C-alpha positions in Angstrom: 10.1 34.7 -99.1 10.4 33.7 -95.4 12.6 35.8 -93.2 16.1 34.2 -92.8 15.8 34.7 -89.0 12.4 33.0 -89.0 13.7 30.0 -90.9 16.7 29.6 -88.5 14.4 29.8 -85.5 12.2 27.2 -87.1 15.2 24.9 -87.7 16.4 25.3 -84.1 12.9 24.7 -82.7 12.6 21.4 -84.5 16.1 20.3 -83.3 15.4 21.3 -79.7 12.2 19.3 -79.7 14.0 16.3 -81.1 17.0 16.6 -78.8 14.8 17.0 -75.7 12.9 13.8 -76.4 16.0 11.9 -77.5 17.6 12.6 -74.1 14.4 11.4 -72.4 14.5 8.2 -74.4 18.2 7.7 -73.7 17.5 8.1 -69.9 14.5 5.8 -69.7 15.4 3.2 -72.3 19.2 2.9 -71.8 20.4 4.4 -68.5 17.7 3.2 -66.1 17.8 -0.4 -67.4 21.6 -0.5 -67.0 21.1 0.3 -63.3 18.5 -2.5 -62.8 15.5 -0.2 -63.1 14.0 -1.6 -66.3 10.6 -2.2 -64.7 10.5 1.4 -63.5 11.3 2.6 -67.0 8.7 0.3 -68.6 5.9 1.3 -66.1 5.4 4.7 -67.6 6.4 4.0 -71.2 2.9 4.2 -72.7 2.1 7.5 -71.0 5.5 9.0 -72.1 4.9 8.0 -75.7 1.4 9.4 -75.7 2.7 12.7 -74.3 5.5 12.8 -76.9 2.9 12.3 -79.7 0.6 15.0 -78.3 3.5 17.5 -78.1 4.5 16.7 -81.6 0.9 17.1 -82.7 0.9 20.6 -81.2 4.3 21.5 -82.7 3.1 20.4 -86.2 -0.1 22.4 -86.0 1.9 25.5 -84.8 4.7 25.2 -87.4 2.6 24.0 -90.3 4.6 23.5 -93.5 6.1 20.0 -93.8 5.7 19.1 -90.1 2.0 18.2 -90.6 3.0 15.9 -93.4 5.7 14.4 -91.0 2.9 13.6 -88.5 0.7 12.0 -91.1 3.7 10.0 -92.4 4.5 8.9 -88.8 0.9 7.8 -88.2 1.1 5.4 -91.2 4.4 3.8 -90.0 2.9 1.0 -87.9 5.8 -1.2 -88.7 8.4 1.0 -86.9 6.5 3.2 -84.4 4.6 2.1 -81.3 0.8 2.3 -81.3 0.7 5.1 -78.7 2.3 7.4 -81.3 0.5 6.3 -84.4 -2.8 6.4 -82.7 -2.3 9.9 -81.4 -1.2 11.3 -84.8 -4.0 9.6 -86.9 -6.3 12.6 -86.5 -3.7 15.2 -87.7 -5.4 17.2 -90.4 -3.6 19.2 -93.1 -5.4 22.4 -92.5 -4.0 25.9 -92.3 -5.2 29.5 -92.3 -5.6 30.8 -95.9 -2.9 33.1 -97.3 -4.4 36.5 -98.2 -5.2 36.8 -101.9 -2.6 39.5 -102.6 0.4 37.2 -102.2 -1.4 34.4 -104.0 -2.1 36.8 -106.9 1.6 37.8 -107.0 2.6 34.1 -107.0 0.3 33.2 -109.9 1.5 36.2 -112.0 5.1 35.4 -111.4 4.7 31.7 -112.2 2.6 32.3 -115.4 4.6 35.4 -116.5 1.5 37.5 -117.2 -1.1 39.6 -115.4 -3.8 37.6 -113.6 -6.6 39.2 -115.8 -4.9 37.8 -118.9 -4.3 34.4 -117.4 -7.9 33.9 -116.3 -11.2 35.6 -117.1 -11.9 35.7 -113.4 -10.7 34.0 -110.1 -12.3 33.9 -106.7 -10.4 35.6 -103.9 -11.9 33.2 -101.3 -10.1 29.9 -101.4 -12.0 26.6 -101.8 -9.5 24.9 -99.4 -6.3 25.8 -97.7 -3.6 23.4 -96.5 0.0 23.6 -95.2 1.6 23.5 -98.7 -0.9 25.3 -100.9 -4.5 26.4 -101.4 -7.1 26.2 -104.2 -9.3 28.8 -105.8 -12.2 28.6 -108.3 -11.6 30.4 -111.6 -13.1 31.0 -115.0 -10.9 30.3 -118.0 -10.4 32.8 -120.9 -12.4 32.1 -124.0 -9.5 30.5 -125.9 -8.5 28.2 -123.0 -12.2 27.3 -122.4 -12.6 26.3 -126.1 -9.5 24.1 -125.8 -10.7 22.5 -122.6 -14.4 22.3 -123.5 -15.4 24.0 -120.3 -14.8 27.4 -118.7 -14.9 26.3 -115.1 -11.6 25.5 -113.4 -9.8 25.1 -110.1 -6.4 26.7 -109.6 -4.0 25.2 -107.0 -1.3 27.6 -105.8 1.7 26.8 -103.6 1.9 28.9 -100.4 4.5 31.7 -101.0 7.9 30.7 -99.6 6.9 27.1 -99.0 9.9 25.7 -100.8 12.3 27.4 -98.4 10.2 26.1 -95.4 10.3 22.6 -96.9 14.1 22.8 -97.4 14.5 23.9 -93.7 12.3 21.1 -92.4 14.0 18.5 -94.5 17.4 19.7 -93.3 16.3 19.5 -89.7 14.8 16.0 -90.2 18.0 14.8 -91.8 20.0 16.1 -88.8 17.6 14.3 -86.4 17.8 11.1 -88.5 21.6 11.2 -88.2 21.4 11.6 -84.5 19.0 8.7 -84.1 21.1 6.5 -86.4 23.8 6.7 -83.7 21.5 5.4 -81.0 21.8 1.6 -81.1 18.3 1.2 -79.6 17.0 2.9 -82.7 19.5 1.8 -85.4 18.9 -1.9 -84.6 15.3 -1.5 -85.4 15.0 1.3 -88.0 17.2 2.7 -90.8 16.3 6.3 -89.9 18.3 8.1 -92.7 16.6 5.9 -95.3 13.2 6.6 -93.7 13.9 10.4 -93.8 15.0 10.2 -97.5 11.8 8.2 -98.3 9.7 10.9 -96.8 11.7 13.6 -98.5 11.2 12.1 -101.9 7.5 11.9 -101.4 7.2 15.4 -100.1 9.3 17.0 -102.9 7.1 15.2 -105.4 3.9 16.5 -103.7 4.9 20.2 -104.0 5.9 19.7 -107.7 2.6 20.4 -109.5 4.0 19.3 -112.8 4.5 15.9 -111.2 0.9 15.9 -110.0 -0.3 17.0 -113.5 1.6 14.1 -115.1 0.1 11.7 -112.6 -3.4 12.9 -113.4 -2.8 12.3 -117.1 -1.3 8.9 -116.6 -4.2 7.9 -114.4 -6.6 9.2 -117.0 -4.9 7.2 -119.7 -5.2 4.0 -117.6 -9.0 4.6 -117.5 -9.4 6.2 -121.0 -11.7 3.4 -122.2 -13.4 2.9 -118.8 -16.8 4.6 -118.5 -16.8 4.2 -114.7 -14.1 6.7 -114.1 -13.5 10.4 -114.8 -10.4 12.6 -114.2 -10.1 16.4 -114.4 -8.3 17.6 -117.5 -5.1 19.6 -117.0 -4.9 23.1 -118.5 -1.2 22.9 -119.3 -0.9 26.5 -120.6 -1.8 27.6 -117.0 0.3 25.0 -115.1 3.8 25.2 -113.7 5.7 23.6 -110.8 3.9 26.0 -108.4 0.5 26.6 -110.1 -1.8 23.8 -111.3 -5.0 24.5 -113.3 -7.5 21.8 -113.7 -11.1 21.5 -115.0 -13.6 22.0 -112.1 -15.2 18.6 -111.6 -16.9 19.3 -108.3 -20.0 17.1 -107.9 -21.6 15.0 -105.3 -19.2 14.1 -102.5 -18.6 10.3 -102.5 -20.0 9.8 -99.0 -22.9 12.2 -99.3 -25.6 9.6 -98.9 -28.5 12.1 -99.0 -27.1 13.8 -102.1 -26.6 10.4 -103.9 -30.2 9.3 -103.1 -31.6 12.7 -104.2 -29.9 12.2 -107.5 -31.4 8.7 -107.8 -28.0 6.9 -107.2 -27.8 3.8 -105.0 -24.9 4.2 -102.5 -24.5 0.4 -102.5 -23.8 0.4 -106.2 -21.3 3.2 -105.7 -19.5 1.2 -103.0 -19.1 -1.9 -105.3 -18.0 0.2 -108.2 -15.4 2.1 -106.1 -14.0 -1.2 -104.7 -13.8 -2.7 -108.2 -12.0 0.4 -109.6 -9.5 0.4 -106.7 -8.7 -3.3 -107.3 -8.2 -2.6 -111.0 -5.6 0.0 -110.1 -3.8 -2.3 -107.7 -3.9 -5.6 -109.6 -4.2 -4.6 -113.3 -2.8 -1.1 -113.8 -0.1 -1.1 -111.1 -0.6 2.7 -110.6 -3.1 3.7 -107.9 -4.5 6.6 -106.0 -2.9 6.3 -102.5 -5.2 8.9 -100.9 -8.8 7.9 -101.9 -10.5 9.6 -99.0 -14.0 11.1 -99.5 -12.6 14.6 -100.1 -10.8 13.4 -103.2 -13.7 11.6 -104.9 -17.0 12.7 -106.4 -19.9 10.9 -107.9 -20.7 12.8 -111.1 -24.2 12.3 -112.6 -24.2 12.1 -116.4 -26.9 11.8 -119.0 -27.8 8.3 -120.1 -25.9 7.4 -123.2 -23.7 10.5 -122.7 -20.4 8.7 -122.0 -21.3 6.1 -119.5 -20.9 5.8 -115.8 -20.0 3.3 -113.1 -21.4 0.8 -110.7 -23.7 -2.1 -111.1 -25.2 -0.5 -114.2 -21.9 -0.7 -116.1 -21.5 1.6 -119.1 -25.2 2.6 -119.0 -25.2 3.8 -115.4 -26.0 7.6 -115.2 -23.0 8.4 -113.1 -19.3 8.0 -112.8 -16.5 8.1 -110.2 -14.4 11.3 -110.4 -11.0 11.2 -108.8 -9.0 14.4 -107.9 -5.7 15.3 -106.2 -3.0 13.1 -107.6 -0.2 14.3 -105.5 0.0 11.0 -103.6 0.1 8.1 -106.0 1.5 4.6 -105.5 3.1 2.3 -108.0 3.2 -1.4 -107.8 6.3 -2.8 -109.7 5.6 -5.5 -112.2 7.3 -8.1 -110.0 5.2 -7.2 -107.0 2.1 -7.3 -109.2 3.0 -10.8 -110.2 3.5 -11.6 -106.5 0.0 -10.2 -105.7 -1.5 -12.5 -108.3 0.3 -15.5 -106.9 -0.7 -14.6 -103.4 -4.4 -15.0 -104.1 -4.0 -18.7 -105.1 -4.8 -21.5 -102.6 -1.7 -22.5 -100.6 -0.5 -26.0 -100.0 3.1 -25.6 -98.7 4.0 -24.0 -95.3 7.5 -22.6 -95.0 7.9 -20.1 -92.1 11.7 -20.0 -92.3 11.6 -19.3 -96.1 9.2 -16.4 -95.4 11.5 -14.9 -92.9 14.5 -15.2 -95.2 12.5 -13.6 -98.0 11.7 -10.6 -95.7 15.3 -10.3 -94.8 16.4 -10.5 -98.4 14.2 -7.6 -99.5 15.7 -5.4 -96.8 12.5 -5.2 -94.7 14.5 -6.8 -91.8 17.8 -5.3 -90.9 20.8 -7.7 -90.5 20.7 -7.5 -86.7 17.2 -9.1 -86.5 16.9 -12.3 -84.4 14.1 -14.0 -86.2 13.7 -17.3 -84.3 10.4 -16.2 -82.7 9.1 -14.8 -86.0 9.8 -18.1 -87.7 8.0 -20.0 -84.9 5.0 -17.7 -85.1 4.8 -17.9 -88.9 5.0 -21.7 -88.9 2.1 -21.8 -86.5 0.1 -19.3 -88.6 0.7 -21.4 -91.7 -0.4 -24.6 -89.9 -3.6 -22.9 -88.7 -4.6 -20.8 -91.7 -2.4 -21.9 -94.6 -4.8 -24.4 -96.2 -8.0 -22.4 -95.9 -10.0 -21.0 -98.7 -11.9 -17.7 -98.7 -15.1 -19.2 -97.3 -13.3 -21.0 -94.5 -11.3 -17.9 -93.5 -14.5 -15.9 -93.3 -15.8 -18.4 -90.7 -12.7 -18.2 -88.4 -13.5 -16.9 -84.9 -12.5 -13.2 -84.8 -10.9 -13.8 -81.4 -8.4 -16.2 -83.1 -7.5 -13.5 -85.6 -7.1 -11.1 -82.7 -4.7 -13.4 -80.8 -2.7 -13.9 -84.0 -2.5 -10.1 -84.7 -1.5 -9.3 -81.1 1.3 -11.8 -81.3 2.6 -10.4 -84.6 2.2 -6.8 -83.4 4.5 -7.6 -80.5 7.0 -9.3 -82.7 7.0 -6.4 -85.2 7.7 -3.9 -82.4 10.6 -6.0 -81.2 12.2 -6.6 -84.6 14.0 -4.1 -86.8 11.2 -4.4 -89.3 10.7 -1.7 -91.9 8.3 -2.0 -94.9 9.0 -0.5 -98.3 6.8 2.5 -98.8 4.8 1.1 -101.7 3.5 -1.6 -99.4 2.4 1.0 -96.9 0.6 2.9 -99.6 -1.2 -0.3 -100.7 -2.3 -0.8 -97.1 -3.4 2.8 -96.8 -5.4 2.7 -100.1 -7.1 -0.6 -99.0 -7.9 0.7 -95.6 -9.5 3.9 -97.0 -11.3 1.9 -99.6 -12.8 -0.4 -96.9 -13.8 2.5 -94.7 -15.5 4.4 -97.6 -17.3 1.4 -98.9 -18.6 0.6 -95.4 -19.9 4.1 -94.9 -21.7 3.8 -98.3 -23.2 0.4 -97.5 -23.0 -1.0 -94.0 -23.6 -4.5 -95.4 -20.7 -4.2 -97.8 -18.5 -7.2 -97.8 -15.0 -6.8 -99.2 -14.8 -10.5 -99.9 -17.4 -10.1 -102.6 -15.2 -7.5 -104.3 -12.0 -9.6 -103.9 -13.4 -13.0 -105.1 -13.8 -12.0 -108.8 -10.2 -10.9 -108.9 -9.0 -14.0 -107.1 -10.9 -16.2 -109.5 -9.6 -14.4 -112.6 -6.0 -14.5 -111.2 -6.4 -18.2 -110.4 -7.4 -18.9 -113.9 -4.5 -16.9 -115.3 -2.1 -18.7 -112.9 -3.5 -22.1 -113.9 -2.9 -21.2 -117.5 0.7 -20.2 -116.7 1.2 -23.4 -114.8 -0.1 -25.4 -117.7 2.1 -23.6 -120.1 5.1 -24.2 -117.8 4.2 -27.9 -117.6 4.2 -28.2 -121.4 7.5 -26.4 -121.6 8.9 -28.8 -118.9 7.6 -31.8 -120.8 9.2 -30.6 -124.1 12.5 -29.9 -122.3 12.5 -33.3 -120.7 11.8 -35.0 -124.0 14.7 -33.2 -125.6 16.9 -34.2 -122.7 15.8 -37.9 -123.1 16.6 -37.8 -126.9 20.1 -36.6 -126.2 20.9 -39.0 -123.3 22.6 -41.7 -125.4 25.1 -39.2 -126.8 25.6 -37.7 -123.3 26.3 -41.2 -121.9 28.8 -41.9 -124.7 30.6 -38.6 -124.0 30.6 -39.3 -120.2 32.2 -42.7 -120.7 34.9 -41.2 -123.0 35.7 -38.6 -120.3 35.8 -41.2 -117.6 38.3 -43.2 -119.6 40.5 -40.2 -120.2 40.3 -39.0 -116.6 39.0 -35.6 -117.4 35.5 -35.7 -115.9 34.1 -32.3 -114.7 31.2 -32.4 -112.2 28.3 -29.9 -112.7 24.6 -29.7 -112.0 22.5 -31.1 -114.9 19.7 -29.0 -116.4 17.1 -31.5 -115.1 18.2 -30.9 -111.5 17.9 -27.1 -112.0 14.4 -27.4 -113.4 13.3 -29.6 -110.5 14.7 -27.2 -108.1 12.8 -24.4 -109.8 9.5 -26.3 -109.5 10.2 -26.9 -105.8 10.8 -23.2 -105.2 7.6 -22.4 -107.1 5.7 -24.7 -104.9 7.1 -23.0 -101.8 5.8 -19.6 -102.9 2.1 -20.5 -102.8 2.3 -21.0 -99.0 1.5 -17.3 -98.5 -1.5 -16.9 -100.8 -4.6 -17.5 -98.6 -2.8 -16.2 -95.6 -2.2 -12.8 -97.3 -5.7 -12.6 -98.7 -7.3 -13.6 -95.5 -5.4 -11.2 -93.3 -5.7 -8.2 -95.7 -9.4 -8.6 -96.2 -10.2 -9.6 -92.6 -8.3 -6.5 -91.5 -10.3 -4.3 -93.9 -13.6 -5.8 -92.7 -12.7 -5.5 -89.0 -11.1 -2.0 -89.2 -14.4 0.1 -89.2 -15.3 -1.5 -85.9 -11.9 -1.9 -84.3 -9.4 0.3 -86.0 -6.3 -0.8 -84.1 -7.0 -4.5 -84.6 -8.0 -4.1 -88.2 -4.9 -2.1 -89.1 -2.6 -4.6 -87.3 -4.1 -7.4 -89.4 -3.6 -5.4 -92.7 0.0 -4.6 -91.7 0.7 -8.2 -90.8 -0.6 -9.3 -94.2 2.4 -7.7 -95.9 4.7 -10.4 -94.5 3.3 -13.2 -96.6 3.1 -10.8 -99.5 6.9 -10.2 -99.2 7.5 -13.9 -99.1 5.7 -14.6 -102.4 7.3 -11.7 -104.1 10.8 -12.4 -103.0 10.6 -16.1 -103.6 9.7 -15.3 -107.2 12.5 -12.7 -107.5 15.0 -15.0 -105.9 14.0 -17.8 -108.3 14.5 -15.6 -111.3 17.9 -14.6 -110.1 19.0 -18.1 -109.4 17.7 -19.3 -112.8 
């Protein structure tokens, strides 16, 4: 258990750091402009932000605990933080000196309620990996547990002793800082800081709950139970608690180990295409996806032919499969958003910049104080330029044109109180990592080739839905026509008696619904084009590619919210 004095000192250190830089921001961004020195304040803004990010980087590495996660979280918030900060924090790695095995042994025995020798046949004192929240050790299961699992080799993840108290202190400090910042109008007009802190707190508390991670692993495994491309480590529930997680050891060839793959007779290009397809299945079909698919969390596991299948271009007969590990950071796409994602991949005909902005505001991504006139103008121009293009046409657009478009939107996003829901950011993160991994496996990999089968399938599904809707509309209109004589007779009677009540007829509501549906398709190609173009460009130009992928969320929100709004109105 951490010393009380040490935790108080930690709390005060975080608050001092935040207070010092809040005062600096107040001086340069509020005081100096009021005295006519806005240009002076703006001149050194980039350098000040970079220094701030570097100092926070050093603080996070020194303190460890949750502060490294804070830095990683901040590096992903391209919607609310300037690029000088996100860029500097991108390389923040969650590494920490390992805890000596003695305290780890005590933690395992306390959690499992038995001596270590009884819990495991053996366990290695040297950790496989050590991070700020926990560390992992290889172990051999007892004969009974091995018989139940079907294998004796396991990996034991153990929380760092006292980490819960450190997390509580860090969250208390962050909530205090969020409260301070919510009182600064310059910040509160752009970002809902308390909500942002609570969003981070929820994610962090889930990550240190190993029962939650174990449940995620089993849910992910169930999604791919009949899919021979994917493998997931089994959970040893008898040796798993909130602070200790025991899994089957599935260590194999690292996903991006090109030499290892070729030595095993595995084509890296096939692995790239299989990995992209599996990630798209998670996003578009299952709605539950691995939000941290970096190479350290994925293996390529060789299997004997006919021994359970594999992945890649060879399908079920391929002699390998993709093995995912570490399910602490997972994303969930709500059914409504999944329906929006499907709609967004259909060719667009309508162009409604104002409707898009209103949809973004309605979902809460824009705070009420936002002045969206410039955003409406930019979106209208974007629809006019890209809205009617198919995949092939978007692929041929001059990258410089995409760059100009992204720079314009990046500036707008920085100036507006624009804050994305976390699951959209997790989607962007997963797609960005997927693109980078696939490009490292196959330099010629084209994400368009992976997207197009899904787009085609969703287009066919949507056409079927439209056809069914058209039949329903025809039947409804026919019923309406049959009943018109009686309705006219009733109307005449009411007119004669002077008791006519005015209301919208059913036909008018149905027509309005069709018009709203037509407005939703405006965002389809724009979203797909920006998302995939960003993924393609990112390996060569990370800042530009990331900006494109972030901007693609705006047409995504439009389609989703238009659909949600339609259902509420109907």
